[in-house]
Backbone as XML, in Angstrom:
<?xml version="1.0"?>
<chain id="A" units="angstrom">
  <residue number="1" name="MET">
    <atom name="N" x="19.763" y="-44.970" z="-5.378"/>
    <atom name="CA" x="19.280" y="-46.357" z="-5.227"/>
    <atom name="C" x="17.913" y="-46.518" z="-5.911"/>
  </residue>
  <residue number="2" name="THR">
    <atom name="N" x="17.723" y="-47.618" z="-6.586"/>
    <atom name="CA" x="16.447" y="-47.888" z="-7.250"/>
    <atom name="C" x="15.360" y="-48.192" z="-6.228"/>
  </residue>
  <residue number="3" name="PRO">
    <atom name="N" x="14.084" y="-47.894" z="-6.546"/>
    <atom name="CA" x="12.963" y="-48.194" z="-5.645"/>
    <atom name="C" x="12.945" y="-49.670" z="-5.232"/>
  </residue>
  <residue number="4" name="ASP">
    <atom name="N" x="13.302" y="-50.553" z="-6.167"/>
    <atom name="CA" x="13.320" y="-51.987" z="-5.906"/>
    <atom name="C" x="14.358" y="-52.342" z="-4.845"/>
  </residue>
  <residue number="5" name="GLY">
    <atom name="N" x="15.540" y="-51.760" z="-5.007"/>
    <atom name="CA" x="16.607" y="-51.988" z="-4.042"/>
    <atom name="C" x="16.269" y="-51.417" z="-2.680"/>
  </residue>
  <residue number="6" name="LYS">
    <atom name="N" x="15.617" y="-50.241" z="-2.690"/>
    <atom name="CA" x="15.216" y="-49.600" z="-1.432"/>
    <atom name="C" x="14.187" y="-50.460" z="-0.704"/>
  </residue>
  <residue number="7" name="GLN">
    <atom name="N" x="13.240" y="-51.042" z="-1.438"/>
    <atom name="CA" x="12.226" y="-51.922" z="-0.858"/>
    <atom name="C" x="12.878" y="-53.173" z="-0.265"/>
  </residue>
  <residue number="8" name="MET">
    <atom name="N" x="13.847" y="-53.716" z="-0.988"/>
    <atom name="CA" x="14.552" y="-54.907" z="-0.516"/>
    <atom name="C" x="15.306" y="-54.598" z="0.777"/>
  </residue>
  <residue number="9" name="LEU">
    <atom name="N" x="15.974" y="-53.435" z="0.786"/>
    <atom name="CA" x="16.705" y="-53.025" z="1.979"/>
    <atom name="C" x="15.767" y="-52.802" z="3.153"/>
  </residue>
  <residue number="10" name="LYS">
    <atom name="N" x="14.612" y="-52.190" z="2.865"/>
    <atom name="CA" x="13.609" y="-51.941" z="3.904"/>
    <atom name="C" x="13.109" y="-53.270" z="4.493"/>
  </residue>
  <residue number="11" name="ASN">
    <atom name="N" x="12.837" y="-54.241" z="3.631"/>
    <atom name="CA" x="12.390" y="-55.559" z="4.085"/>
    <atom name="C" x="13.460" y="-56.240" z="4.937"/>
  </residue>
  <residue number="12" name="PHE">
    <atom name="N" x="14.724" y="-56.064" z="4.525"/>
    <atom name="CA" x="15.833" y="-56.652" z="5.267"/>
    <atom name="C" x="15.936" y="-56.049" z="6.668"/>
  </residue>
  <residue number="13" name="ILE">
    <atom name="N" x="15.794" y="-54.737" z="6.758"/>
    <atom name="CA" x="15.851" y="-54.032" z="8.040"/>
    <atom name="C" x="14.689" y="-54.472" z="8.943"/>
  </residue>
  <residue number="14" name="GLN">
    <atom name="N" x="13.508" y="-54.659" z="8.348"/>
    <atom name="CA" x="12.325" y="-55.032" z="9.124"/>
    <atom name="C" x="12.325" y="-56.510" z="9.520"/>
  </residue>
  <residue number="15" name="GLY">
    <atom name="N" x="13.215" y="-57.295" z="8.960"/>
    <atom name="CA" x="13.300" y="-58.704" z="9.313"/>
    <atom name="C" x="13.578" y="-59.589" z="8.106"/>
  </residue>
  <residue number="16" name="GLY">
    <atom name="N" x="12.985" y="-59.251" z="6.963"/>
    <atom name="CA" x="13.208" y="-59.988" z="5.727"/>
    <atom name="C" x="12.695" y="-61.414" z="5.778"/>
  </residue>
  <residue number="17" name="ASN">
    <atom name="N" x="11.685" y="-61.689" z="6.608"/>
    <atom name="CA" x="11.189" y="-63.047" z="6.772"/>
    <atom name="C" x="10.503" y="-63.582" z="5.515"/>
  </residue>
  <residue number="18" name="ASP">
    <atom name="N" x="10.055" y="-62.705" z="4.608"/>
    <atom name="CA" x="9.425" y="-63.190" z="3.396"/>
    <atom name="C" x="10.445" y="-63.741" z="2.396"/>
  </residue>
  <residue number="19" name="HIS">
    <atom name="N" x="11.744" y="-63.633" z="2.707"/>
    <atom name="CA" x="12.788" y="-64.264" z="1.903"/>
    <atom name="C" x="13.290" y="-65.545" z="2.568"/>
  </residue>
  <residue number="20" name="ASP">
    <atom name="N" x="12.673" y="-65.937" z="3.656"/>
    <atom name="CA" x="13.127" y="-67.098" z="4.419"/>
    <atom name="C" x="12.820" y="-68.393" z="3.673"/>
  </residue>
</chain>
């Protein structure tokens, strides 16, 4: 997995509110 994808997945797991 690319670092970018891993960061996105991490944000999603933590809540992903910055994509709201």
